[in-house]
C-alpha positions in Angstrom: -8.4 7.2 -5.7 -11.2 7.1 -8.3 -9.5 4.0 -9.9 -6.7 3.0 -7.3 -8.9 1.7 -4.6 -10.2 -2.1 -4.7 -13.8 -1.3 -3.3 -14.6 -5.0 -3.1 -11.3 -6.3 -1.4 -9.7 -3.4 0.0 -6.0 -2.2 -0.7 -4.7 -0.3 -3.7 -4.6 -1.9 -7.3 -1.3 -1.1 -9.2 -2.5 -0.9 -12.8 -5.1 1.2 -14.3 -4.6 3.0 -17.9 -5.4 6.8 -18.5 -9.0 5.8 -19.4 -9.4 3.8 -16.3 -9.3 0.4 -17.7 -7.8 -2.2 -15.5 -4.6 -4.0 -16.5 -2.9 -5.2 -13.3 -4.9 -5.9 -10.3 -2.3 -7.4 -8.1 -1.4 -5.4 -5.1 2.4 -4.8 -5.3 4.5 -4.2 -2.0 5.9 -0.8 -3.0 2.4 0.7 -3.8 1.2 -0.8 -0.4 4.3 1.0 1.3 3.6 4.4 -0.3 0.1 3.8 0.9 1.0 2.7 4.5 3.0 6.2 4.9 0.0 7.9 3.6 -2.2 5.8 6.1 0.0 6.8 8.8 -0.4 10.4 8.2 -4.0 10.0 7.7 -4.6 8.0 10.8 -2.8 10.4 12.8 -4.9 13.3 11.5 -8.4 11.3 11.8 -7.5 9.2 14.7 -9.1 6.1 13.2 -7.4 2.6 13.2 -9.6 1.4 10.3 -7.1 2.8 7.7 -4.2 0.4 8.9 -3.5 -2.6 6.8 2.5 -5.7 1.4 1.9 -7.8 -2.2 -1.7 -9.3 -1.9 -4.1 -10.6 -4.5 -7.2 -8.9 -5.6 -8.8 -10.8 -2.8 -6.3 -10.0 0.0 -4.5 -13.3 0.1 -0.8 -13.9 0.0 0.7 -14.4 -3.5 3.6 -16.7 -2.2 5.9 -17.4 0.7 8.8 -15.7 -1.1 10.4 -13.1 1.1 12.3 -11.0 -1.3 11.7 -11.3 -5.0 14.3 -10.3 -7.5 14.2 -6.7 -8.4 12.7 -5.7 -4.8 14.7 -2.8 -3.1 14.8 -1.2 0.0 13.8 2.3 -1.2 9.9 2.2 -0.6 10.4 0.0 2.6 12.8 2.5 4.4 10.6 5.5 3.2 7.6 4.3 4.7 9.5 3.4 7.8 10.7 6.9 7.8 7.4 8.6 7.4 5.6 6.1 9.9 8.2 6.7 12.7 7.7 10.4 12.3 4.0 10.1 12.8 4.6 7.8 16.0 7.3 9.8 17.4 5.9 13.3 16.6 6.3 15.9 19.3 
């Protein structure tokens, strides 16, 4: 998290190189999906709603109205749903 979090606008930035130099500051859906699963787990442990927040620009605006761009798969979406439902329905 030293380099991944956008401290100014929130969210996780996709691309930093090994030296910590920014090369892609967009916020891709699958990165946010993985963070949502982690957020659900973190929120469950900390009981704090501020950790709840798909692709956003660096300033947290939507990129377009396109629903499903070419190349998008359901892997991350289904995985995040599985993890979040496990937290919600935890016994």
